[in-house]
C-alpha positions, 0 to 999 in steps of 0.5 A: 912858964913852960919848960921842955927837957929831953933825955936818952941820947948817947953813942950806939953802933950801926943797927942799934937802938935808942929811946929818947924821952921828953917832958913838958912842964910848967904852967900848961893849959893844953898841949897841941902837939909835941915832936922831935927834930934833929940837926946834923953838923952843917945841916938845917934842923929837920923834922923827925916825928911829931904827934898832935893832940888828936893822936895824928902822927907824922914821920920823916921819910928817912925814919919811917919803919924804924922810928916810933913816936908815942905820947903819954897825954896825961904826963905831957911826955913824948918818946921816940923809939929809934931802931935800926939806927944808921950813921946818918941818924947822927945829930942833936935831937931836939924836942918841941912842944906847942900849946897854950899856957895857963893864961891861954897864950900860945907857946912854942918851946924847944928843949936843950937838945940831946946828942945821938951818935951812931958809929959805923 
């Protein structure tokens, strides 16, 4: 079984900085990709940033130039450095991991989410 655990959310002022971390653990054979999504109240969950096994990275237009995703492949860990935070970045941030487990079955796992609140 595979688990994903996030940490690092909190309350920060407009223009502030936060770093989120996410680790995948359990019966993992290989990670295909990991990413961060967020959901604001009353809105659908949306992609923030993702990184694939080959190192390819994709960002939402709204966070380009402000957020940086990075990954430690050996540790199945991904970080999201968030700079110049804005009130509209407020939401629950979820980590997602996709890959193959030790039985070579595909998994697509979500973490429990961590709250990020940016005050104006």
